[in-house]
gemmi code that builds the backbone of each chain (N, CA, C; Angstrom):
import gemmi

chains = {
    "A": [
        ("MET", (21.190, -118.557, -79.442), (22.612, -117.815, -79.636), (23.555, -118.728, -80.266)),
        ("TYR", (23.525, -120.019, -80.082), (24.473, -120.923, -80.639), (24.205, -121.328, -82.060)),
        ("ALA", (22.826, -121.254, -82.369), (22.378, -121.692, -83.720), (23.184, -121.003, -84.862)),
        ("PRO", (23.235, -119.665, -84.935), (23.975, -119.044, -86.066), (25.436, -119.492, -86.051)),
        ("LEU", (25.975, -119.639, -84.881), (27.442, -120.083, -84.868), (27.606, -121.439, -85.558)),
        ("ILE", (26.791, -122.391, -85.128), (26.864, -123.676, -85.608), (26.432, -123.727, -87.152)),
        ("SER", (25.502, -123.028, -87.475), (24.795, -122.981, -88.852), (25.866, -122.285, -89.776)),
        ("SER", (26.393, -121.133, -89.318), (27.441, -120.353, -90.216), (28.750, -121.221, -90.395)),
        ("SER", (29.119, -121.859, -89.277), (30.357, -122.749, -89.479), (30.143, -123.777, -90.545)),
        ("LEU", (28.898, -124.558, -90.351), (28.612, -125.518, -91.349), (28.477, -124.999, -92.737)),
        ("SER", (27.907, -123.828, -92.935), (27.618, -123.234, -94.154), (29.051, -122.802, -94.790)),
        ("LEU", (29.819, -122.317, -94.018), (31.251, -121.998, -94.364), (32.014, -123.294, -94.903)),
        ("ALA", (31.849, -124.335, -94.080), (32.544, -125.603, -94.554), (31.932, -126.049, -95.951)),
        ("ALA", (30.665, -126.063, -95.931), (29.976, -126.495, -97.084), (30.343, -125.584, -98.400)),
        ("SER", (30.514, -124.396, -98.096), (31.030, -123.400, -99.132), (32.383, -123.731, -99.627)),
        ("LEU", (33.148, -124.047, -98.655), (34.598, -124.396, -98.971), (34.655, -125.680, -99.845)),
        ("HIS", (33.806, -126.645, -99.416), (33.697, -127.928, -100.227), (33.211, -127.620, -101.517)),
        ("GLY", (32.200, -126.740, -101.646), (31.634, -126.391, -102.922), (32.599, -125.730, -103.849)),
        ("THR", (33.341, -124.852, -103.259), (34.413, -124.028, -104.107), (35.397, -125.005, -104.697)),
        ("ALA", (35.751, -126.020, -103.898), (36.757, -126.945, -104.387), (36.239, -127.999, -105.213)),
        ("ASP", (34.872, -128.274, -105.344), (34.269, -129.289, -106.042), (33.970, -128.831, -107.461)),
        ("ALA", (34.705, -129.534, -108.388), (34.426, -129.126, -109.826), (33.575, -130.020, -110.585)),
        ("ARG", (32.861, -130.872, -109.796), (31.967, -131.860, -110.508), (30.606, -131.195, -110.734)),
        ("GLN", (29.963, -131.702, -111.813), (28.612, -131.276, -112.280), (27.684, -131.983, -111.280)),
        ("GLY", (26.566, -131.365, -111.062), (25.549, -131.992, -110.163), (25.658, -131.521, -108.806)),
        ("SER", (24.482, -131.420, -108.103), (24.467, -130.864, -106.677), (24.804, -132.066, -105.743)),
        ("HIS", (25.082, -131.518, -104.565), (25.491, -132.378, -103.463), (24.479, -132.371, -102.330)),
        ("ARG", (23.877, -133.530, -102.019), (22.661, -133.559, -101.154), (23.076, -132.932, -99.835)),
        ("LEU", (24.103, -133.290, -99.173), (24.455, -132.688, -97.841), (24.637, -131.246, -97.752)),
        ("ARG", (25.458, -130.788, -98.902), (25.669, -129.393, -99.052), (24.462, -128.565, -99.137)),
        ("HIS", (23.550, -129.167, -100.036), (22.232, -128.537, -100.282), (21.423, -128.493, -98.905)),
        ("ALA", (21.401, -129.573, -98.230), (20.686, -129.593, -96.916), (21.270, -128.478, -95.992)),
        ("ILE", (22.631, -128.438, -95.899), (23.203, -127.427, -95.019), (22.751, -126.004, -95.325)),
        ("PHE", (22.907, -125.825, -96.641), (22.490, -124.370, -97.065), (21.031, -124.151, -96.770)),
        ("THR", (20.076, -125.095, -97.152), (18.724, -124.845, -96.825), (18.405, -124.573, -95.344)),
        ("ALA", (19.127, -125.519, -94.582), (18.999, -125.344, -93.074), (19.463, -123.929, -92.604)),
        ("ALA", (20.567, -123.535, -93.240), (21.109, -122.138, -92.790), (20.090, -121.061, -93.188)),
        ("ALA", (19.521, -121.110, -94.352), (18.519, -120.132, -94.718), (17.268, -120.227, -93.795)),
        ("PHE", (16.883, -121.380, -93.337), (15.721, -121.675, -92.530), (15.991, -121.045, -91.105)),
        ("ILE", (17.217, -121.396, -90.623), (17.668, -120.895, -89.243), (17.686, -119.330, -89.284)),
        ("GLY", (18.192, -118.850, -90.303), (18.248, -117.424, -90.471), (16.948, -116.709, -90.497)),
        ("LEU", (15.888, -117.364, -91.150), (14.550, -116.958, -91.342), (13.934, -116.861, -89.753)),
        ("ILE", (14.191, -118.069, -89.076), (13.601, -118.120, -87.703), (14.288, -117.003, -86.808)),
        ("GLY", (15.606, -116.864, -87.043), (16.389, -115.820, -86.226), (15.796, -114.444, -86.630)),
        ("GLY", (15.522, -114.236, -87.867), (14.976, -112.945, -88.249), (13.654, -112.649, -87.531)),
        ("GLY", (12.810, -113.645, -87.464), (11.564, -113.475, -86.757), (11.753, -113.217, -85.165)),
        ("PHE", (12.763, -113.872, -84.581), (13.056, -113.546, -83.207), (13.637, -112.149, -82.973)),
        ("HIS", (14.418, -111.688, -83.928), (15.015, -110.372, -83.766), (13.965, -109.391, -83.995)),
        ("LEU", (13.052, -109.531, -84.914), (11.880, -108.697, -85.044), (11.059, -108.616, -83.857)),
        ("TYR", (10.825, -109.826, -83.264), (10.022, -109.940, -82.102), (10.675, -109.028, -80.921)),
        ("ASN", (12.056, -109.245, -80.797), (12.759, -108.565, -79.903), (12.558, -107.094, -79.924)),
        ("VAL", (12.429, -106.490, -81.141), (12.303, -105.108, -81.481), (10.891, -104.587, -81.076)),
        ("ILE", (9.880, -105.462, -81.604), (8.542, -104.936, -81.413), (7.957, -105.132, -80.009)),
        ("LYS", (8.586, -106.121, -79.276), (8.073, -106.387, -77.955), (8.490, -105.292, -76.882)),
        ("ARG", (9.471, -104.436, -77.229), (9.890, -103.390, -76.323), (8.881, -102.259, -76.292)),
        ("GLU", (8.950, -101.408, -75.352), (8.050, -100.354, -75.222), (8.220, -99.347, -76.391)),
        ("GLY", (7.149, -99.007, -76.994), (7.317, -98.067, -78.105), (7.239, -98.796, -79.514)),
        ("GLY", (7.466, -100.133, -79.444), (7.441, -100.940, -80.602), (8.535, -100.637, -81.641)),
        ("PHE", (8.061, -100.527, -82.912), (8.883, -100.388, -84.092), (9.330, -98.899, -84.251)),
        ("VAL", (10.228, -98.564, -83.277), (10.726, -97.053, -83.309), (12.275, -97.082, -83.399)),
        ("PHE", (12.844, -95.908, -83.758), (14.324, -95.923, -84.075), (15.021, -96.283, -82.725)),
        ("GLN", (14.574, -95.945, -81.619), (15.233, -96.253, -80.397), (15.434, -97.779, -80.253)),
        ("ASN", (14.330, -98.520, -80.515), (14.488, -99.929, -80.383), (15.241, -100.625, -81.483)),
        ("LEU", (15.176, -100.041, -82.675), (15.994, -100.564, -83.778), (17.417, -100.336, -83.605)),
        ("PHE", (17.810, -99.314, -82.860), (19.212, -98.966, -82.519), (19.861, -99.985, -81.513)),
        ("TYR", (18.912, -100.216, -80.451), (19.509, -100.896, -79.267), (18.941, -102.345, -79.045)),
        ("ALA", (18.027, -102.771, -79.813), (17.486, -104.114, -79.589), (18.366, -105.049, -80.417)),
        ("ALA", (17.892, -106.295, -80.651), (18.562, -107.256, -81.460), (18.791, -106.665, -82.870)),
        ("PRO", (19.999, -106.782, -83.422), (20.201, -106.165, -84.822), (19.262, -106.836, -85.864)),
        ("ILE", (18.493, -105.998, -86.390), (17.438, -106.528, -87.331), (17.922, -107.212, -88.549)),
        ("GLY", (19.034, -106.537, -89.114), (19.545, -107.090, -90.341), (20.436, -108.306, -90.221)),
        ("ALA", (20.939, -108.538, -89.012), (21.969, -109.675, -88.901), (21.568, -111.031, -89.329)),
        ("PRO", (20.276, -111.481, -89.070), (20.004, -112.848, -89.537), (19.868, -113.005, -91.042)),
        ("TYR", (19.607, -111.853, -91.747), (19.349, -111.821, -93.168), (20.672, -112.226, -93.877)),
        ("ALA", (21.835, -111.910, -93.305), (23.023, -112.340, -93.887), (23.246, -113.869, -94.002)),
        ("LEU", (22.651, -114.515, -92.909), (22.732, -115.945, -92.930), (21.654, -116.528, -93.855)),
        ("ILE", (20.525, -115.830, -94.103), (19.511, -116.294, -95.123), (20.064, -116.161, -96.437)),
        ("LEU", (20.834, -114.967, -96.688), (21.434, -114.754, -98.029), (22.547, -115.818, -98.350)),
        ("SER", (23.197, -116.053, -97.279), (24.326, -117.095, -97.372), (23.810, -118.443, -97.802)),
        ("GLY", (22.739, -118.873, -97.123), (21.975, -120.114, -97.365), (21.365, -120.161, -98.738)),
        ("VAL", (20.695, -119.084, -99.136), (20.095, -118.979, -100.429), (21.102, -119.056, -101.509)),
        ("LEU", (22.249, -118.271, -101.458), (23.221, -118.359, -102.462), (23.826, -119.642, -102.562)),
        ("GLY", (24.140, -120.342, -101.478), (24.629, -121.677, -101.505), (23.617, -122.665, -102.229)),
        ("ALA", (22.383, -122.565, -101.828), (21.435, -123.366, -102.425), (21.221, -123.091, -103.918)),
        ("ALA", (21.342, -121.786, -104.290), (21.335, -121.373, -105.737), (22.511, -122.098, -106.533)),
        ("ALA", (23.636, -122.089, -105.760), (24.852, -122.837, -106.361), (24.614, -124.117, -106.702)),
        ("GLU", (23.836, -124.861, -105.824), (23.451, -126.248, -105.977), (22.467, -126.406, -107.176)),
        ("TRP", (21.475, -125.516, -107.244), (20.614, -125.530, -108.327), (21.286, -125.238, -109.721)),
        ("VAL", (22.209, -124.321, -109.643), (22.940, -123.980, -110.906), (23.795, -125.139, -111.338)),
        ("ARG", (24.290, -125.972, -110.420), (25.072, -127.149, -110.746), (24.162, -128.132, -111.558)),
        ("ASP", (22.886, -128.227, -111.072), (21.928, -129.183, -111.725), (21.363, -128.574, -113.060)),
        ("ALA", (21.484, -127.240, -113.282), (20.934, -126.667, -114.412), (21.633, -126.925, -115.665)),
        ("GLU", (20.987, -126.553, -116.823), (21.687, -126.767, -118.189), (22.906, -126.000, -118.110)),
        ("PRO", (24.102, -126.544, -118.469), (25.336, -125.904, -118.330), (25.578, -124.646, -119.232)),
        ("SER", (24.968, -124.626, -120.472), (25.104, -123.565, -121.323), (24.179, -122.419, -121.074)),
        ("ASP", (22.973, -122.686, -120.396), (21.950, -121.674, -120.156), (21.281, -121.961, -118.870)),
        ("PRO", (21.934, -121.674, -117.724), (21.439, -121.966, -116.419), (20.198, -121.137, -116.082)),
        ("LYS", (19.164, -121.762, -115.647), (17.901, -120.965, -115.234), (17.481, -121.402, -113.802)),
        ("LEU", (16.922, -120.523, -113.179), (16.320, -120.835, -111.811), (14.802, -120.424, -111.955)),
        ("PHE", (13.983, -121.334, -111.652), (12.486, -121.024, -111.672), (12.076, -120.578, -113.021)),
        ("GLY", (12.808, -121.077, -114.121), (12.363, -120.672, -115.505), (12.927, -119.331, -115.844)),
        ("VAL", (13.688, -118.632, -115.061), (14.189, -117.272, -115.391), (15.812, -117.558, -115.466)),
        ("LYS", (16.463, -116.651, -116.327), (17.932, -116.803, -116.346), (18.479, -116.569, -115.078)),
        ("ALA", (19.480, -117.543, -114.737), (19.996, -117.414, -113.366), (20.722, -116.135, -113.126)),
        ("ASP", (21.405, -115.627, -114.147), (22.212, -114.312, -113.856), (21.392, -113.264, -113.453)),
        ("ARG", (20.131, -113.133, -114.069), (19.250, -112.006, -113.737), (18.745, -112.218, -112.244)),
        ("ILE", (18.291, -113.381, -111.958), (17.664, -113.605, -110.638), (18.681, -113.451, -109.542)),
        ("LEU", (20.025, -113.841, -109.796), (21.011, -113.779, -108.813), (21.463, -112.362, -108.655)),
        ("SER", (21.381, -111.550, -109.832), (21.890, -110.242, -109.626), (20.806, -109.499, -108.770)),
        ("ALA", (19.481, -109.748, -109.008), (18.484, -109.169, -108.148), (18.760, -109.488, -106.686)),
        ("LEU", (18.961, -110.800, -106.477), (19.313, -111.309, -105.154), (20.452, -110.536, -104.460)),
        ("THR", (21.522, -110.404, -105.151), (22.701, -109.727, -104.698), (22.346, -108.201, -104.378)),
        ("SER", (21.617, -107.595, -105.318), (21.252, -106.171, -105.081), (20.331, -106.112, -103.885)),
        ("ALA", (19.480, -107.029, -103.658), (18.641, -106.982, -102.382), (19.512, -107.063, -101.128)),
        ("GLY", (20.475, -107.958, -101.271), (21.459, -108.097, -100.164), (22.196, -106.804, -99.893)),
        ("LEU", (22.643, -106.162, -100.984), (23.377, -104.910, -100.856), (22.434, -103.803, -100.266)),
        ("LEU", (21.098, -103.901, -100.678), (20.193, -102.894, -100.096), (20.087, -102.986, -98.444)),
        ("GLY", (19.985, -104.398, -98.138), (19.887, -104.592, -96.709), (21.117, -104.177, -96.001)),
        ("THR", (22.371, -104.410, -96.594), (23.565, -103.929, -95.961), (23.687, -102.452, -95.853)),
        ("VAL", (23.295, -101.857, -96.860), (23.332, -100.297, -96.911), (22.231, -99.735, -95.887)),
        ("GLY", (21.233, -100.459, -95.830), (20.189, -100.122, -94.871), (20.596, -100.123, -93.365)),
        ("GLU", (21.252, -101.214, -93.038), (21.807, -101.361, -91.757), (22.961, -100.342, -91.495)),
        ("ALA", (23.862, -100.231, -92.485), (24.881, -99.277, -92.333), (24.309, -97.876, -92.038)),
        ("GLY", (23.322, -97.553, -92.831), (22.673, -96.323, -92.698), (22.009, -96.018, -91.271)),
        ("LEU", (21.359, -97.164, -90.852), (20.822, -96.998, -89.472), (21.840, -96.766, -88.393)),
        ("LEU", (22.880, -97.578, -88.522), (23.984, -97.490, -87.432), (24.647, -96.141, -87.564)),
        ("HIS", (24.807, -95.579, -88.809), (25.398, -94.220, -88.943), (24.530, -93.150, -88.426)),
        ("PHE", (23.196, -93.361, -88.630), (22.182, -92.496, -88.166), (22.290, -92.496, -86.577)),
        ("ARG", (22.504, -93.624, -86.074), (22.579, -93.795, -84.554), (23.827, -92.960, -84.051)),
        ("GLY", (24.921, -92.841, -84.913), (26.083, -92.150, -84.598), (25.922, -90.645, -85.106)),
        ("ALA", (24.664, -90.270, -85.453), (24.359, -88.830, -85.778), (25.250, -88.330, -86.960)),
        ("PHE", (25.695, -89.173, -87.789), (26.498, -88.859, -88.951), (27.533, -87.869, -88.532)),
        ("GLN", (28.355, -88.237, -87.499), (29.409, -87.348, -86.917), (30.396, -86.878, -88.057)),
        ("ASN", (30.738, -87.678, -88.760), (31.694, -87.331, -89.901), (30.867, -87.468, -91.193)),
        ("PRO", (31.037, -86.410, -92.031), (30.271, -86.309, -93.331), (30.419, -87.613, -94.173)),
        ("ALA", (31.679, -88.263, -94.110), (31.849, -89.499, -94.903), (30.862, -90.582, -94.531)),
        ("MET", (30.164, -90.530, -93.340), (29.322, -91.476, -92.893), (28.085, -91.453, -93.678)),
        ("LEU", (27.737, -90.293, -94.468), (26.593, -90.217, -95.263), (26.871, -91.001, -96.619)),
        ("ASN", (28.096, -91.257, -96.856), (28.409, -91.948, -98.220), (27.704, -93.181, -98.601)),
        ("PRO", (27.749, -94.192, -97.648), (27.132, -95.470, -98.220), (25.618, -95.394, -98.487)),
        ("SER", (24.855, -94.682, -97.592), (23.432, -94.721, -97.731), (22.957, -94.314, -99.116)),
        ("PRO", (23.008, -93.002, -99.519), (22.415, -92.641, -100.823), (23.004, -93.303, -102.065)),
        ("LEU", (24.320, -93.448, -102.031), (24.933, -94.115, -103.152), (24.562, -95.570, -103.293)),
        ("GLY", (24.728, -96.318, -102.110), (24.326, -97.694, -102.135), (22.940, -98.086, -102.458)),
        ("ASP", (22.068, -97.194, -101.888), (20.677, -97.410, -102.073), (20.304, -97.206, -103.539)),
        ("ARG", (20.876, -96.115, -104.131), (20.573, -95.831, -105.529), (20.953, -96.916, -106.381)),
        ("ASP", (22.249, -97.424, -106.135), (22.750, -98.465, -106.963), (22.032, -99.702, -106.921)),
        ("ALA", (21.687, -100.051, -105.540), (20.933, -101.429, -105.330), (19.577, -101.330, -105.991)),
        ("ILE", (18.869, -100.299, -105.659), (17.412, -100.129, -106.290), (17.491, -100.253, -107.781)),
        ("GLY", (18.507, -99.510, -108.286), (18.631, -99.396, -109.633), (18.936, -100.769, -110.407)),
        ("ALA", (19.766, -101.478, -109.633), (20.048, -102.832, -110.153), (18.876, -103.757, -110.126)),
        ("ILE", (18.066, -103.610, -108.997), (16.951, -104.509, -108.826), (15.877, -104.166, -109.950)),
        ("VAL", (15.720, -102.894, -110.165), (14.764, -102.500, -111.133), (15.155, -102.940, -112.554)),
        ("LYS", (16.402, -102.767, -112.788), (16.996, -103.266, -114.083), (16.784, -104.783, -114.316)),
        ("CYS", (17.133, -105.517, -113.265), (16.927, -106.987, -113.314), (15.415, -107.309, -113.569)),
        ("TRP", (14.563, -106.613, -112.874), (13.147, -106.937, -112.824), (12.553, -106.689, -114.236)),
        ("LYS", (13.028, -105.584, -114.750), (12.655, -105.225, -116.047), (13.042, -106.182, -117.261)),
        ("THR", (14.226, -106.864, -116.983), (14.707, -107.743, -117.990), (14.250, -109.160, -117.868)),
        ("ILE", (13.471, -109.468, -116.744), (12.954, -110.703, -116.619), (11.792, -110.901, -117.758)),
        ("PRO", (11.895, -111.883, -118.509), (10.986, -112.006, -119.596), (9.582, -112.328, -119.166)),
        ("VAL", (9.372, -112.961, -118.055), (8.098, -113.422, -117.558), (7.277, -112.176, -116.919)),
        ("GLN", (5.956, -112.310, -117.154), (5.101, -111.228, -116.565), (5.164, -111.262, -115.054)),
        ("PRO", (5.494, -110.157, -114.326), (5.479, -110.125, -112.968), (3.979, -110.212, -112.407)),
        ("PRO", (3.811, -110.853, -111.189), (2.544, -111.014, -110.672), (1.790, -109.713, -110.429)),
        ("GLN", (0.626, -109.546, -110.781), (-0.195, -108.314, -110.545), (-0.671, -108.336, -109.069)),
        ("CYS", (-0.128, -107.431, -108.246), (-0.544, -107.389, -106.874), (-1.475, -106.108, -106.708)),
        ("LYS", (-2.671, -106.489, -106.257), (-3.692, -105.385, -105.906), (-3.791, -105.165, -104.493)),
        ("VAL", (-3.501, -104.010, -104.033), (-3.656, -103.683, -102.578), (-5.014, -103.101, -102.328)),
        ("HIS", (-5.817, -103.612, -101.343), (-7.084, -103.057, -101.095), (-6.807, -102.059, -99.908)),
        ("TRP", (-6.677, -100.941, -100.176), (-6.292, -99.796, -99.254), (-7.450, -99.763, -98.238)),
        ("ARG", (-8.677, -99.991, -98.691), (-9.724, -99.804, -97.614), (-9.588, -100.768, -96.395)),
        ("LEU", (-9.027, -101.900, -96.714), (-8.915, -102.865, -95.607), (-7.806, -102.431, -94.589)),
        ("ILE", (-6.876, -101.583, -95.024), (-5.696, -101.326, -94.218), (-5.969, -100.330, -93.171)),
    ],
    "B": [
        ("MET", (35.409, -101.037, -62.112), (34.771, -102.279, -62.703), (34.837, -103.336, -61.608)),
        ("PRO", (33.702, -103.896, -61.354), (33.686, -105.103, -60.351), (34.676, -106.236, -60.773)),
        ("SER", (35.157, -106.728, -59.657), (36.128, -107.804, -59.943), (35.587, -109.099, -60.727)),
        ("GLU", (34.316, -109.368, -60.462), (33.659, -110.535, -61.111), (33.651, -110.294, -62.639)),
        ("LEU", (33.200, -109.034, -62.973), (33.025, -108.818, -64.383), (34.425, -108.768, -65.004)),
        ("ARG", (35.436, -108.285, -64.332), (36.918, -108.234, -64.856), (37.295, -109.604, -65.147)),
        ("SER", (37.011, -110.463, -64.210), (37.585, -111.913, -64.297), (36.811, -112.656, -65.435)),
        ("ARG", (35.476, -112.230, -65.632), (34.732, -112.861, -66.727), (35.256, -112.356, -68.048)),
        ("GLN", (35.540, -111.032, -68.102), (36.165, -110.512, -69.307), (37.499, -111.262, -69.710)),
        ("GLN", (38.285, -111.488, -68.629), (39.435, -112.174, -68.875), (39.380, -113.585, -69.486)),
        ("ARG", (38.299, -114.152, -69.010), (37.978, -115.531, -69.566), (37.484, -115.416, -70.863)),
        ("VAL", (36.704, -114.535, -71.243), (35.801, -114.418, -72.515), (36.672, -113.968, -73.560)),
        ("ARG", (37.490, -112.997, -73.349), (38.395, -112.303, -74.363), (39.158, -113.371, -75.259)),
        ("PRO", (39.886, -114.280, -74.520), (40.714, -115.302, -75.358), (39.670, -116.179, -76.168)),
        ("MET", (38.564, -116.431, -75.709), (37.653, -117.201, -76.498), (37.261, -116.458, -77.766)),
        ("GLY", (36.816, -115.236, -77.642), (36.543, -114.410, -78.704), (37.709, -114.333, -79.684)),
        ("ALA", (38.923, -114.105, -79.223), (40.073, -114.021, -80.145), (40.273, -115.319, -80.900)),
        ("ILE", (39.983, -116.516, -80.160), (40.218, -117.769, -80.808), (39.130, -117.913, -81.968)),
        ("LEU", (37.905, -117.547, -81.600), (36.796, -117.710, -82.678), (37.069, -116.880, -83.806)),
        ("VAL", (37.514, -115.538, -83.598), (37.826, -114.712, -84.709), (38.995, -115.203, -85.565)),
        ("ALA", (40.068, -115.774, -84.833), (41.161, -116.248, -85.470), (40.844, -117.408, -86.324)),
        ("CYS", (39.969, -118.275, -85.814), (39.347, -119.415, -86.590), (38.686, -119.000, -87.745)),
        ("GLY", (37.772, -118.037, -87.691), (37.085, -117.480, -88.839), (38.013, -116.914, -89.907)),
        ("ALA", (39.043, -116.181, -89.374), (39.943, -115.546, -90.383), (40.742, -116.686, -91.040)),
        ("GLY", (41.116, -117.631, -90.164), (41.951, -118.780, -90.863), (41.084, -119.486, -91.952)),
        ("LEU", (39.786, -119.828, -91.692), (38.966, -120.481, -92.636), (38.708, -119.497, -93.870)),
        ("GLY", (38.684, -118.315, -93.604), (38.485, -117.297, -94.759), (39.834, -117.300, -95.643)),
        ("LEU", (40.917, -117.246, -95.119), (42.152, -117.329, -95.866), (42.245, -118.640, -96.609)),
        ("ALA", (41.806, -119.731, -95.894), (41.859, -121.008, -96.614), (41.040, -121.051, -97.749)),
        ("ALA", (39.753, -120.417, -97.642), (38.930, -120.266, -98.881), (39.468, -119.505, -99.933)),
        ("LEU", (40.163, -118.368, -99.650), (40.885, -117.562, -100.584), (42.046, -118.375, -101.267)),
        ("ALA", (42.703, -119.066, -100.474), (43.870, -119.836, -100.999), (43.334, -120.925, -102.030)),
        ("ILE", (42.192, -121.512, -101.662), (41.738, -122.669, -102.613), (41.202, -121.965, -103.799)),
        ("ALA", (40.464, -120.832, -103.673), (40.056, -120.131, -104.884), (41.217, -119.643, -105.658)),
        ("THR", (42.231, -119.219, -105.072), (43.403, -118.686, -105.989), (44.117, -119.927, -106.687)),
        ("LYS", (44.279, -120.941, -105.883), (44.997, -122.145, -106.420), (44.246, -122.653, -107.624)),
        ("LYS", (42.910, -122.762, -107.469), (42.191, -123.283, -108.624), (42.154, -122.441, -109.870)),
        ("ARG", (42.406, -121.011, -109.653), (42.341, -120.185, -110.857), (43.806, -119.770, -111.340)),
        ("LYS", (44.699, -120.323, -110.710), (46.133, -119.857, -111.089), (46.542, -119.999, -112.556)),
        ("HIS", (45.986, -121.163, -113.155), (46.408, -121.344, -114.478), (45.222, -121.071, -115.462)),
        ("ALA", (44.143, -120.501, -114.959), (43.024, -120.063, -115.737), (43.289, -118.876, -116.581)),
        ("VAL", (42.748, -118.933, -117.819), (42.868, -117.780, -118.721), (41.835, -116.814, -118.359)),
        ("TYR", (42.052, -115.604, -118.277), (41.046, -114.596, -117.820), (40.278, -114.267, -119.093)),
        ("SER", (38.909, -114.437, -118.925), (37.970, -114.160, -120.100), (36.842, -113.335, -119.667)),
        ("GLY", (37.279, -112.222, -118.998), (36.209, -111.193, -118.691), (35.825, -111.365, -117.210)),
        ("PRO", (34.955, -110.476, -116.713), (34.511, -110.649, -115.390), (33.642, -111.904, -115.135)),
        ("PRO", (33.636, -112.391, -114.002), (32.831, -113.533, -113.662), (31.305, -113.241, -113.808)),
        ("SER", (30.653, -113.966, -114.637), (29.237, -113.595, -114.902), (28.524, -114.969, -115.482)),
        ("LEU", (27.438, -115.120, -114.972), (26.734, -116.327, -115.365), (26.380, -116.262, -116.836)),
        ("ALA", (26.042, -114.989, -117.294), (25.636, -114.701, -118.602), (26.797, -115.032, -119.668)),
        ("HIS", (27.962, -114.807, -119.330), (29.040, -115.046, -120.278), (29.866, -116.288, -120.070)),
        ("ASP", (29.431, -117.027, -119.044), (30.209, -118.134, -118.653), (29.613, -119.430, -119.274)),
        ("SER", (30.213, -120.282, -120.017), (29.543, -121.489, -120.548), (29.486, -122.608, -119.506)),
        ("SER", (30.235, -122.386, -118.435), (30.242, -123.546, -117.467), (29.392, -123.249, -116.204)),
        ("SER", (28.349, -123.935, -115.934), (27.563, -123.674, -114.731), (28.280, -124.060, -113.539)),
        ("VAL", (29.283, -125.008, -113.618), (29.971, -125.403, -112.508), (30.923, -124.176, -111.853)),
        ("THR", (31.493, -123.519, -112.917), (32.321, -122.397, -112.543), (31.477, -121.338, -111.749)),
        ("ALA", (30.341, -121.089, -112.322), (29.362, -120.114, -111.692), (29.015, -120.593, -110.355)),
        ("ALA", (28.695, -121.871, -110.198), (28.211, -122.409, -108.867), (29.363, -122.275, -107.887)),
        ("ARG", (30.641, -122.485, -108.356), (31.748, -122.315, -107.342), (31.950, -120.819, -106.989)),
        ("GLU", (31.762, -119.939, -107.899), (31.742, -118.538, -107.459), (30.638, -118.087, -106.553)),
        ("LEU", (29.439, -118.753, -106.717), (28.436, -118.550, -105.813), (28.721, -119.116, -104.440)),
        ("ASN", (29.434, -120.241, -104.429), (29.883, -120.855, -103.179), (30.914, -119.965, -102.518)),
        ("GLN", (31.712, -119.232, -103.225), (32.623, -118.317, -102.644), (31.867, -117.239, -101.930)),
        ("GLY", (30.817, -116.720, -102.602), (29.973, -115.715, -102.018), (29.252, -116.117, -100.734)),
        ("SER", (28.705, -117.282, -100.835), (28.097, -117.825, -99.617), (28.961, -118.042, -98.464)),
        ("GLY", (30.145, -118.436, -98.811), (31.143, -118.703, -97.735), (31.628, -117.408, -97.066)),
        ("MET", (31.749, -116.272, -97.927), (32.136, -115.115, -97.283), (31.043, -114.516, -96.448)),
        ("LEU", (29.800, -114.729, -96.816), (28.641, -114.268, -95.989), (28.672, -115.102, -94.699)),
        ("ALA", (28.816, -116.408, -94.959), (28.819, -117.321, -93.659), (29.960, -116.855, -92.672)),
        ("LEU", (31.041, -116.528, -93.176), (32.247, -116.109, -92.513), (31.846, -114.800, -91.681)),
        ("SER", (31.132, -113.884, -92.246), (30.776, -112.684, -91.604), (29.808, -112.943, -90.585)),
        ("VAL", (28.830, -113.881, -90.767), (27.831, -114.224, -89.794), (28.558, -114.841, -88.645)),
        ("LEU", (29.585, -115.684, -88.896), (30.305, -116.401, -87.837), (30.960, -115.372, -86.923)),
        ("CYS", (31.614, -114.498, -87.458), (32.317, -113.500, -86.692), (31.368, -112.614, -85.931)),
        ("ASP", (30.333, -112.153, -86.564), (29.266, -111.407, -85.938), (28.635, -112.058, -84.748)),
        ("SER", (28.323, -113.317, -84.976), (27.611, -114.103, -83.818), (28.585, -114.384, -82.627)),
        ("ALA", (29.887, -114.558, -83.151), (30.881, -114.901, -82.057), (31.057, -113.614, -81.095)),
        ("ARG", (30.930, -112.414, -81.774), (31.119, -111.171, -81.096), (29.930, -110.989, -80.232)),
        ("ALA", (28.697, -111.383, -80.739), (27.443, -111.094, -79.969), (27.529, -112.046, -78.794)),
        ("LEU", (27.995, -113.349, -79.009), (27.971, -114.207, -77.908), (28.920, -113.792, -76.869)),
        ("GLN", (29.999, -113.224, -77.220), (30.992, -112.752, -76.268), (30.415, -111.612, -75.448)),
        ("GLY", (29.626, -110.819, -76.113), (28.937, -109.639, -75.417), (27.824, -110.220, -74.426)),
        ("GLN", (27.276, -111.379, -74.825), (26.291, -111.874, -73.905), (26.859, -112.559, -72.649)),
        ("PHE", (28.093, -113.085, -72.841), (28.797, -113.728, -71.668), (29.252, -112.587, -70.744)),
        ("LEU", (29.399, -111.366, -71.217), (30.003, -110.252, -70.460), (28.849, -109.641, -69.634)),
        ("GLN", (27.575, -109.811, -70.103), (26.470, -109.190, -69.330), (26.270, -109.815, -68.006)),
    ],
}
model = gemmi.Model(1)
for chain_id, residues in chains.items():
    chain = gemmi.Chain(chain_id)
    for i, (resn, *xyz) in enumerate(residues, 1):
        res = gemmi.Residue()
        res.name, res.seqid = resn, gemmi.SeqId(i, " ")
        for name, pos in zip(("N", "CA", "C"), xyz):
            atom = gemmi.Atom()
            atom.name, atom.element = name, gemmi.Element(name[0])
            atom.pos, atom.b_iso = gemmi.Position(*pos), 0.0
            res.add_atom(atom)
        chain.add_residue(res)
    model.add_chain(chain)
structure = gemmi.Structure()
structure.add_model(model)
structure.setup_entities()
């Protein structure tokens, strides 16, 4: 319970430091803090998922509504990954920053869209729990999902490298 | 409401308020730093890595994003911790 408090406080402090830092090149401590935040978020995500599936009924809406919030740790992961990406961008070629061989703007747009998709998903879930009492509660889900998915598809299509071919063996499932 | 729970609420509420105030303060500080650094900057279109020649500027914008997310996690986990104490 205290891990996200400590980790997010450190991440916030590192982000403030990074925002004020106009120097080229990454900072080791900042990078370590962001990586640790993403890692803690990942572990937290596992715990939250376990908290949902260990309850009676498993992965059902009732448990998603009232167990540990499934989307919450992913904000910490996203914060850590964005911070780490900032450090990578500082180390990249100033005129044409790339991450993993792909233009940084494309990969970060896809990441931001994925974050937006998660936020919209959580908002949709909570609004569904509230039975969409007000018609305005329907607003974020379809619009946000459409925009986020559209942005991810657009980013993926513009990535020049060939995406990995994934073959699913349906017979094994 | 049982008296024990009420007294616990009285203890915990100020702690939550302090945590939220600290988070809001840090957020405002981040905003102030970001505004101060950009006060004399010439606007050259929306912030984008594609159109920005400086990777440092882009990295600083990413840091603003990560900071805002960290702030939201901080407030969220403070609220969750407060709820945990109340149980």
